[in-house]
VOPAGU-2260 file (C-alpha; in pm, 1 decimal, decimal comma):
REM VOPAGU-2260
SITE   aa  ch    i         X         Y         Z
SITE  MET   A    0       0,0       0,0       0,0
SITE  ASN   A    1     152,9     334,7    -100,0
SITE  SER   A    2     150,2     641,5     122,6
SITE  LYS   A    3    -128,1     810,2     -70,2
SITE  THR   A    4    -356,6     514,4     -24,1
SITE  ALA   A    5    -268,1     476,8     343,4
SITE  SER   A    6    -377,3     831,4     417,6
SITE  GLN   A    7    -727,4     783,4     284,6
SITE  PRO   A    8   -1014,2     683,5     516,2
SITE  ILE   A    9   -1221,8     375,1     455,1
SITE  VAL   A   10   -1499,1     445,6     208,5
SITE  VAL   A   11   -1812,1     239,2     243,4
SITE  ALA   A   12   -1969,0     179,6     -94,0
SITE  LYS   A   13   -2340,7     244,1    -108,8
SITE  ALA   A   14   -2560,8     -26,1    -253,2
SITE  PRO   A   15   -2787,6      69,5    -541,4
SITE  ALA   A   16   -3133,6     182,3    -440,9
SITE  PRO   A   17   -3373,2    -114,0    -439,7
SITE  SER   A   18   -3678,8    -115,2    -657,7
SITE  PRO   A   19   -4018,8     -68,2    -491,1
SITE  ALA   A   20   -4098,5    -435,7    -538,1
SITE  THR   A   21   -3792,3    -548,3    -343,7
SITE  SER   A   22   -3738,6    -255,6    -105,4
SITE  PHE   A   23   -3898,8    -434,4     191,7
SITE  SER   A   24   -3729,8    -739,3     336,4
SITE  ILE   A   25   -3815,3    -912,9     662,9
SITE  GLY   A   26   -3457,4   -1030,0     692,9
SITE  GLY   A   27   -3326,6    -681,2     626,7
SITE  LEU   A   28   -3566,7    -537,2     884,6
SITE  PHE   A   29   -3461,8    -779,1    1159,3
SITE  ARG   A   30   -3096,3    -743,9    1063,7
SITE  ARG   A   31   -3096,6    -386,5    1186,3
SITE  PRO   A   32   -2927,5    -357,0    1530,2
SITE  GLU   A   33   -3225,1    -179,7    1685,8
SITE  ALA   A   34   -3487,4    -432,8    1570,5
SITE  GLY   A   35   -3450,6    -668,4    1864,9
SITE  ALA   A   36   -3432,5    -378,8    2111,1
SITE  CYS   A   37   -3754,8    -231,5    1973,8
SITE  LEU   A   38   -3937,3    -563,9    1998,7
SITE  GLY   A   39   -3800,3    -619,0    2348,3
SITE  LEU   A   40   -3924,4    -276,8    2457,0
SITE  PHE   A   41   -4267,3    -353,2    2311,6
SITE  GLY   A   42   -4279,0    -683,1    2502,2
SITE  VAL   A   43   -4182,5    -512,7    2828,3
SITE  PHE   A   44   -4455,6    -251,3    2782,3
SITE  VAL   A   45   -4713,1    -523,6    2716,8
SITE  PHE   A   46   -4602,5    -714,4    3026,9
SITE  PHE   A   47   -4636,1    -421,3    3265,9
SITE  ILE   A   48   -4961,0    -303,0    3113,5
SITE  ALA   A   49   -5101,7    -654,3    3156,9
SITE  PHE   A   50   -4974,6    -715,8    3511,3
SITE  GLY   A   51   -4964,8    -356,9    3633,4
SITE  SER   A   52   -5198,6     -64,2    3591,0
SITE  ILE   A   53   -5264,2     207,6    3339,5
SITE  ASP   A   54   -5091,4     448,8    3580,3
SITE  PHE   A   55   -4770,1     312,3    3434,9
SITE  LEU   A   56   -4832,4     522,2    3120,7
SITE  LYS   A   57   -4975,0     831,8    3287,7
SITE  PRO   A   58   -4747,3    1137,2    3322,5
SITE  ALA   A   59   -4643,2    1061,3    3680,0
SITE  GLY   A   60   -4579,1     697,2    3596,3
SITE  ALA   A   61   -4397,2     775,0    3273,6
SITE  ALA   A   62   -4177,8    1025,9    3455,6
SITE  SER   A   63   -4056,2     753,4    3691,6
SITE  TRP   A   64   -3890,3     558,9    3410,2
SITE  LEU   A   65   -3812,6     849,3    3175,6
SITE  ASN   A   66   -3607,9    1020,7    3447,9
SITE  VAL   A   67   -3407,8     701,7    3500,0
SITE  ALA   A   68   -3366,2     652,2    3124,9
SITE  ALA   A   69   -3242,1    1008,7    3070,7
SITE  ASN   A   70   -2972,7     996,3    3338,4
SITE  LEU   A   71   -2863,3     650,5    3231,6
SITE  GLY   A   72   -2894,0     720,2    2859,4
SITE  ILE   A   73   -2649,9    1011,1    2854,8
SITE  VAL   A   74   -2386,0     779,0    2999,7
SITE  ALA   A   75   -2490,6     476,2    2793,1
SITE  PHE   A   76   -2434,6     642,9    2454,3
SITE  PRO   A   77   -2056,1     689,2    2486,8
SITE  ILE   A   78   -2025,7     350,7    2659,7
SITE  GLY   A   79   -2203,3     196,3    2361,3
SITE  LEU   A   80   -1972,7     373,5    2117,6
SITE  LEU   A   81   -1667,6     249,2    2309,8
SITE  MET   A   82   -1805,5    -105,5    2298,4
SITE  ILE   A   83   -1869,9     -75,4    1924,3
SITE  ALA   A   84   -1507,4      37,9    1889,1
SITE  GLY   A   85   -1389,3    -261,7    2093,3
SITE  GLU   A   86   -1321,1     -77,8    2420,9
SITE  LEU   A   87   -1489,6     -35,9    2760,6
SITE  ASP   A   88   -1496,4     232,3    3030,2
SITE  ILE   A   89   -1603,8     139,0    3383,0
SITE  SER   A   90   -1453,1     447,3    3547,3
SITE  ILE   A   91   -1791,0     618,6    3500,4
SITE  GLY   A   92   -1890,7     471,4    3836,0
SITE  SER   A   93   -1651,2     716,2    4001,1
SITE  MET   A   94   -1695,2    1003,8    3757,2
SITE  ILE   A   95   -2061,5    1056,8    3846,5
SITE  PRO   A   96   -1995,3    1126,5    4217,6
SITE  ALA   A   97   -1677,7    1311,5    4116,5
SITE  GLY   A   98   -1886,5    1543,6    3899,4
SITE  SER   A   99   -2139,3    1592,9    4177,8
SITE  MET   A  100   -1880,2    1664,7    4444,2
SITE  THR   A  101   -1672,4    1896,6    4224,1
SITE  VAL   A  102   -1954,9    2138,5    4153,3
SITE  ALA   A  103   -2087,6    2108,2    4510,1
SITE  ILE   A  104   -1752,9    2181,7    4675,8
SITE  ILE   A  105   -1659,6    2470,1    4445,8
SITE  SER   A  106   -1998,9    2640,0    4421,3
SITE  GLY   A  107   -2164,5    2508,5    4735,7
SITE  TYR   A  108   -1903,0    2480,7    5008,6
SITE  TYR   A  109   -1676,7    2762,5    4888,8
SITE  GLY   A  110   -1955,7    2972,2    4734,9
SITE  LEU   A  111   -1779,7    3042,0    4405,3
SITE  PRO   A  112   -1986,6    3110,9    4087,7
SITE  ILE   A  113   -2183,3    2809,7    3966,7
SITE  TRP   A  114   -2041,6    2844,0    3616,2
SITE  LEU   A  115   -1690,7    2801,0    3755,9
SITE  GLY   A  116   -1807,0    2482,3    3927,9
SITE  ILE   A  117   -1965,6    2356,6    3604,5
SITE  ALA   A  118   -1649,8    2432,6    3405,1
SITE  ALA   A  119   -1433,5    2255,8    3664,4
SITE  THR   A  120   -1665,8    1953,0    3657,9
SITE  LEU   A  121   -1651,7    1916,9    3280,4
SITE  GLY   A  122   -1278,0    1986,3    3286,1
SITE  LEU   A  123   -1229,6    1701,5    3533,0
SITE  GLY   A  124   -1417,0    1473,1    3293,7
SITE  VAL   A  125   -1186,0    1574,7    3009,5
SITE  VAL   A  126    -873,5    1513,5    3219,0
SITE  VAL   A  127    -981,8    1167,7    3336,6
SITE  GLY   A  128   -1085,7    1076,7    2981,5
SITE  LEU   A  129    -747,0    1185,3    2847,7
SITE  VAL   A  130    -571,1     974,8    3110,9
SITE  ASN   A  131    -781,6     669,6    3023,9
SITE  GLY   A  132    -736,3     719,0    2650,9
SITE  PHE   A  133    -361,3     778,9    2659,7
SITE  LEU   A  134    -301,7     477,9    2884,9
SITE  VAL   A  135    -505,8     250,2    2658,8
SITE  VAL   A  136    -339,8     377,0    2341,7
SITE  ARG   A  137      19,0     400,4    2467,1
SITE  THR   A  138      41,2      90,0    2685,0
SITE  ASN   A  139    -187,4    -151,4    2496,8
SITE  VAL   A  140    -325,0    -260,3    2834,7
SITE  PRO   A  141    -690,4    -368,3    2797,1
SITE  SER   A  142    -927,3     -78,5    2860,1
SITE  LEU   A  143   -1113,3    -283,2    3122,2
SITE  ILE   A  144    -797,5    -297,2    3337,0
SITE  VAL   A  145    -704,6      66,8    3277,4
SITE  THR   A  146   -1048,6     201,2    3365,9
SITE  LEU   A  147   -1075,1     -36,7    3662,7
SITE  GLY   A  148    -765,3     130,5    3802,5
SITE  THR   A  149    -907,0     474,0    3724,0
SITE  LEU   A  150   -1235,1     376,5    3890,0
SITE  PHE   A  151   -1066,9     315,5    4224,5
SITE  ALA   A  152    -817,1     600,2    4186,1
SITE  VAL   A  153   -1085,7     861,0    4122,2
SITE  ALA   A  154   -1309,5     717,6    4396,1
SITE  GLY   A  155   -1025,0     739,8    4647,6
SITE  LEU   A  156    -929,8    1087,6    4530,7
SITE  VAL   A  157   -1286,9    1217,1    4561,7
SITE  LEU   A  158   -1330,4    1066,0    4907,8
SITE  GLY   A  159    -996,2    1191,1    5036,3
SITE  LEU   A  160   -1027,3    1543,8    4900,9
SITE  SER   A  161   -1388,8    1575,1    5014,5
SITE  VAL   A  162   -1298,9    1491,2    5374,2
SITE  LEU   A  163    -983,0    1703,7    5359,3
SITE  LEU   A  164   -1153,6    2012,9    5216,4
SITE  THR   A  165   -1497,6    1995,8    5376,9
SITE  GLY   A  166   -1465,9    1747,3    5662,9
SITE  THR   A  167   -1764,3    1550,4    5533,9
SITE  THR   A  168   -1871,4    1320,7    5249,7
SITE  SER   A  169   -2192,8    1509,9    5175,3
SITE  VAL   A  170   -2200,1    1870,9    5056,5
SITE  ALA   A  171   -2502,4    2098,2    5006,4
SITE  LEU   A  172   -2542,5    2307,6    4691,3
SITE  LYS   A  173   -2783,4    2591,4    4621,0
SITE  ALA   A  174   -2760,4    2676,0    4251,1
SITE  PRO   A  175   -2892,5    3002,0    4102,2
SITE  GLU   A  176   -3215,5    3000,8    3903,2
SITE  LEU   A  177   -3058,2    2993,1    3556,4
SITE  ALA   A  178   -2844,8    2690,0    3641,0
SITE  LYS   A  179   -3149,5    2519,4    3793,7
SITE  PHE   A  180   -3352,2    2600,5    3484,5
SITE  LEU   A  181   -3093,3    2449,5    3249,0
SITE  PHE   A  182   -2961,4    2152,5    3445,3
SITE  GLY   A  183   -3161,2    2071,2    3755,5
SITE  ARG   A  184   -3534,8    2131,7    3771,5
SITE  PHE   A  185   -3856,9    1938,4    3738,7
SITE  VAL   A  186   -4078,5    2018,5    3440,4
SITE  ALA   A  187   -4446,9    1999,7    3537,4
SITE  ASN   A  188   -4324,1    1889,3    3881,8
SITE  THR   A  189   -4246,6    1538,0    3752,2
SITE  PHE   A  190   -4008,0    1530,7    3455,5
SITE  GLN   A  191   -3641,5    1612,8    3507,6
SITE  VAL   A  192   -3501,9    1869,0    3263,3
SITE  ILE   A  193   -3217,5    1629,7    3183,6
SITE  ILE   A  194   -3469,1    1441,5    2965,9
SITE  PHE   A  195   -3443,2    1721,7    2709,4
SITE  TRP   A  196   -3062,1    1700,3    2717,8
SITE  TRP   A  197   -3092,5    1326,4    2658,4
SITE  LEU   A  198   -3324,2    1370,9    2357,7
SITE  ALA   A  199   -3103,4    1642,9    2208,8
SITE  LEU   A  200   -2792,7    1428,2    2250,1
SITE  THR   A  201   -2975,4    1135,6    2090,2
SITE  ALA   A  202   -3036,5    1341,2    1775,7
SITE  ILE   A  203   -2673,1    1458,2    1770,3
SITE  TYR   A  204   -2537,2    1106,5    1815,3
SITE  ILE   A  205   -2763,4     970,5    1541,6
SITE  TYR   A  206   -2631,6    1226,7    1296,3
SITE  VAL   A  207   -2264,3    1189,1    1389,1
SITE  ILE   A  208   -2260,3     809,3    1405,5
SITE  HIS   A  209   -2492,1     720,9    1119,1
SITE  TYR   A  210   -2454,4    1015,5     880,6
SITE  SER   A  211   -2092,6    1125,1     912,3
SITE  PRO   A  212   -1753,3     959,2     847,6
SITE  TYR   A  213   -1684,5     932,4    1220,4
SITE  GLY   A  214   -1946,9     660,5    1253,9
SITE  ASN   A  215   -1783,6     449,8     982,6
SITE  TRP   A  216   -1448,4     495,0    1154,1
SITE  ILE   A  217   -1584,0     373,5    1490,8
SITE  PHE   A  218   -1745,9      66,3    1334,9
SITE  ALA   A  219   -1426,7      -6,5    1141,6
SITE  MET   A  220   -1225,2       8,7    1463,9
SITE  GLY   A  221   -1455,3    -245,9    1623,5
SITE  GLY   A  222   -1423,9    -477,0    1324,9
SITE  ASP   A  223   -1044,4    -471,5    1295,3
SITE  LYS   A  224    -846,8    -190,5    1458,7
SITE  VAL   A  225    -521,2    -277,4    1279,7
SITE  SER   A  226    -684,2    -270,6     937,2
SITE  ALA   A  227    -863,7      52,5    1026,9
SITE  ARG   A  228    -533,8     215,1    1124,6
SITE  ASN   A  229    -365,0      90,6     807,0
SITE  ALA   A  230    -649,4     240,8     605,3
SITE  GLY   A  231    -576,1     585,4     746,4
SITE  ILE   A  232    -830,4     608,5    1026,2
SITE  PRO   A  233    -685,2     799,6    1326,4
SITE  THR   A  234    -760,9     515,5    1567,2
SITE  ALA   A  235    -550,1     654,7    1853,2
SITE  ARG   A  236    -708,2    1001,8    1848,4
SITE  LEU   A  237   -1056,3     858,2    1805,3
SITE  THR   A  238   -1007,4     617,5    2096,7
SITE  ILE   A  239    -891,9     901,6    2322,0
SITE  ALA   A  240   -1185,6    1116,9    2209,5
SITE  LEU   A  241   -1433,5     840,5    2297,4
SITE  PHE   A  242   -1287,3     804,3    2647,8
SITE  VAL   A  243   -1304,6    1181,7    2696,4
SITE  LEU   A  244   -1667,4    1176,1    2583,2
SITE  SER   A  245   -1747,0     894,6    2826,0
SITE  SER   A  246   -1588,8    1058,2    3131,9
SITE  THR   A  247   -1729,7    1401,5    3052,6
SITE  SER   A  248   -2080,6    1261,8    3002,0
SITE  ALA   A  249   -2065,5    1087,6    3340,3
SITE  ALA   A  250   -1939,7    1405,5    3508,8
SITE  PHE   A  251   -2222,3    1600,5    3342,5
SITE  VAL   A  252   -2484,6    1360,8    3480,0
SITE  GLY   A  253   -2334,4    1386,9    3828,4
SITE  MET   A  254   -2335,6    1765,0    3803,2
SITE  CYS   A  255   -2701,5    1770,6    3698,7
SITE  GLN   A  256   -2796,2    1546,0    3989,8
SITE  ALA   A  257   -2618,0    1771,5    4239,0
SITE  ILE   A  258   -2794,4    2081,1    4102,3
SITE  LEU   A  259   -3131,4    1902,6    4096,6
SITE  PHE   A  260   -3118,9    1759,2    4449,5
SITE  ASN   A  261   -2921,1    2048,7    4604,3
SITE  SER   A  262   -2654,9    1816,1    4742,7
SITE  ALA   A  263   -2379,9    1571,6    4647,4
SITE  GLN   A  264   -2239,4    1254,1    4800,7
SITE  VAL   A  265   -1924,2    1056,0    4730,4
SITE  SER   A  266   -2094,7     714,7    4729,3
SITE  ALA   A  267   -2342,4     746,6    4440,7
SITE  GLY   A  268   -2278,7     625,8    4085,5
SITE  MET   A  269   -2146,4     268,9    4100,0
SITE  SER   A  270   -2475,0     122,1    3977,0
SITE  PHE   A  271   -2430,5     312,4    3650,0
SITE  ILE   A  272   -2146,9      78,4    3549,3
SITE  PHE   A  273   -2355,3    -234,7    3510,0
SITE  ASN   A  274   -2679,4     -53,1    3426,7
SITE  SER   A  275   -2522,5     124,1    3128,7
SITE  ILE   A  276   -2357,9    -194,0    2998,3
SITE  ILE   A  277   -2687,8    -384,0    3032,4
SITE  SER   A  278   -2873,6    -107,3    2847,5
SITE  VAL   A  279   -2618,6    -109,3    2565,7
SITE  VAL   A  280   -2628,4    -488,2    2528,6
SITE  VAL   A  281   -3009,0    -492,9    2538,8
SITE  GLY   A  282   -2989,9    -224,2    2270,2
SITE  GLY   A  283   -2818,0    -465,4    2032,3
SITE  VAL   A  284   -2449,3    -374,7    2069,7
SITE  LEU   A  285   -2220,3    -676,3    2047,1
SITE  LEU   A  286   -1968,8    -728,8    2325,1
SITE  THR   A  287   -1714,7    -819,2    2055,3
SITE  GLY   A  288   -1754,6    -477,6    1890,2
SITE  GLY   A  289   -1830,0    -360,4    1538,6
SITE  PHE   A  290   -2210,2    -384,8    1560,5
SITE  GLY   A  291   -2479,8    -162,7    1711,0
SITE  SER   A  292   -2673,8     160,2    1665,5
SITE  ILE   A  293   -2767,3     474,5    1855,9
SITE  VAL   A  294   -3138,6     402,9    1814,2
SITE  GLY   A  295   -3084,2      56,5    1958,8
SITE  ILE   A  296   -2903,2     198,6    2262,7
SITE  PHE   A  297   -3187,8     449,4    2303,1
SITE  PHE   A  298   -3446,4     167,6    2307,3
SITE  GLY   A  299   -3226,8     -47,6    2529,6
SITE  THR   A  300   -3196,8     230,1    2786,6
SITE  ILE   A  301   -3573,8     278,9    2796,0
SITE  THR   A  302   -3622,5     -97,0    2826,3
SITE  PHE   A  303   -3395,2    -112,8    3129,7
SITE  ALA   A  304   -3563,3     189,1    3289,9
SITE  VAL   A  305   -3912,0      48,3    3230,7
SITE  VAL   A  306   -3819,0    -288,9    3379,7
SITE  ASN   A  307   -3644,2    -120,9    3671,8
SITE  GLN   A  308   -3938,0     104,6    3760,3
SITE  GLY   A  309   -4233,7     -92,2    3624,4
SITE  ILE   A  310   -4220,4    -345,4    3905,1
SITE  TYR   A  311   -4357,1     -80,5    4140,4
SITE  PHE   A  312   -4676,5     -56,2    3934,4
SITE  THR   A  313   -4756,0    -427,9    3974,3
SITE  THR   A  314   -4885,4    -632,9    4266,9
SITE  PHE   A  315   -4572,4    -848,9    4276,0
SITE  ASP   A  316   -4388,0    -886,2    4604,6
SITE  ARG   A  317   -4106,1    -627,3    4603,8
SITE  ASN   A  318   -3871,7    -887,7    4753,5
SITE  TRP   A  319   -3875,7   -1062,3    4413,5
SITE  SER   A  320   -3809,5    -744,5    4217,5
SITE  SER   A  321   -3441,6    -815,5    4146,7
SITE  LEU   A  322   -3526,6   -1164,0    4018,4
SITE  ILE   A  323   -3800,2   -1032,7    3789,6
SITE  ILE   A  324   -3575,3    -754,1    3658,9
SITE  GLY   A  325   -3293,6    -998,6    3590,0
SITE  VAL   A  326   -3516,4   -1250,6    3410,7
SITE  MET   A  327   -3687,4    -988,4    3194,1
SITE  LEU   A  328   -3359,4    -826,1    3093,7
SITE  LEU   A  329   -3212,8   -1167,6    3011,4
SITE  LEU   A  330   -3516,0   -1243,9    2794,8
SITE  ALA   A  331   -3474,4    -909,3    2618,0
SITE  VAL   A  332   -3110,4    -987,3    2539,6
SITE  LEU   A  333   -3194,3   -1340,1    2421,0
SITE  MET   A  334   -3469,8   -1200,4    2200,2
SITE  ASN   A  335   -3221,7    -955,9    2054,5
SITE  ASN   A  336   -2969,9   -1229,5    1976,3
SITE  THR   A  337   -3238,3   -1463,0    1838,4
SITE  PHE   A  338   -3370,9   -1208,9    1590,3
SITE  ARG   A  339   -3018,8   -1116,9    1486,0
SITE  SER   A  340   -2932,9   -1483,7    1424,2
SITE  MET   A  341   -3255,6   -1533,5    1227,8
SITE  ALA   A  342   -3178,0   -1229,4    1018,7
SITE  LEU   A  343   -2826,1   -1340,9     936,1
SITE  SER   A  344   -2951,3   -1679,3     817,3
SITE  TYR   A  345   -3249,1   -1537,4     626,3
SITE  SER   A  346   -3255,5   -1534,2     246,4
SITE  PRO   A  347   -3555,8   -1411,1      49,2
SITE  LYS   A  348   -3730,7   -1654,9    -176,9
SITE  LYS   A  349   -3659,8   -1617,4    -541,9
SITE  LYS   A  350   -3960,4   -1556,1    -763,1
């Protein structure tokens, strides 16, 4: 391969537009990454409507799972992109309380302007993401090990500095009205404003991943990183950028929670690690990388949130809630894999 060829990105050839008679294909429909996630979400809705109550779909009921989905979804998107690219970031479990405590200490305990606290929070996310990305790229240590170390390092740093600076592990925060309006308020007294951030980010991610060259690059990295690098894709810079996006997104969610609830604690956030991975897998992203979609992650996040909150709208004993959640999520994943396998083995009948 000459130098001119090596500097060119991978170009995905577009198939010719199908004729109206052959444009619809059951196999092609189920082959889409989000197909199984959509069907799984539909099945979960049917289950809770059948065994629960109609309150599940009323504004107050819908807010219970939409609020969970929004907070989780903002973190799940970059985690999904990292998994598509063949990487993983579990340091988000520490970045969420780190984001909360950073803005609370700066703007709550010390009383500095809220915008300085917000800038410091997002800056911390960028720094941790850069550390994760550079370590993964430069050392070739698996990202799971690197981010596991970062998870504990950031958790210890947040705990130590919080006690050193404030003498406590819980800090109050009273944000001004504009910051509350943008990041931490309830719309109609039920819906968190972060839902609108989640929907806006969904649209942005859909465009960038599915309608720009960056999406092709990420999928190519998940398929074969060496071949992607040889084809001219900046795999190192893109990997670092994805880790920065992941850490910053987690810090943003932590910041929004601190502004919403007027306080921050060092212990919150660990559940986001497994919850985000489950949502991404339910959304159709392969653990081996190279396959998935933003729409699928969006549906997978809602599915997890509905299962997590829907149990409270049924008459089931709450002591069995974890078992029911686990079984339903497992069924959603199996459904996803089954439809994908059926699609890959499907061939339309010749006329």
